[in-house]
C-alpha positions, 0 to 999 in steps of 0.5 A: 541529482546532486546540488551542483546540477540543480544550481545550474538550472537557470531557465524559468517557464511561466505557465498560466493556470486557473486557480483550481488547476494550481491547487490541483497541481500543488496537491499532486506534487505534495502527494508525490513528495515533490516540489511543484517545480520538480513535479512539473519538470518530471512530467515534462520530461516524461518521468512518471512520479510515484506518489507517496500514497502508493508507497503507503498503500503497499506498506499497509498491504504488506502489514496486513499480509503479515498479520494474515500469516501470523493468524495462520501460524496461530491457527496451526499452533492451536490445532497441533496443541492437544489442549486446544482440541480438548477445550472444544468438542470436535463437532463445535470446532470443525465448522469454526475452523473451516470458516476461519480458513475460508475467511483467511483465503478470501482475505488473501485473494482480496489482498492480491487483487488490491496489490495488483492495483497499486 
């Protein structure tokens, strides 16, 4: 909305609330990055306000997913580098590698489930 249309808003509603309800509404509006007026207007017009917390959570999930990808890339680089294998005996390295791969897979599954909730 541009400033011109917002200046045309001249109707005012009064709503009686309990103090706890007023605090809750102010908190919800702040979580959405909206003023109380804009928040209540959006709800009243059947718009679903998006919370800033959802965007922050999605951003953090994307960051963790990127970290997982980098970890997989580093593991691949280590495995293709002969010096990495020569530093450890094969018997010592294989269980560690399998455990690391399982950890990466379980973390990716957890990320996917968490992303579906956001």
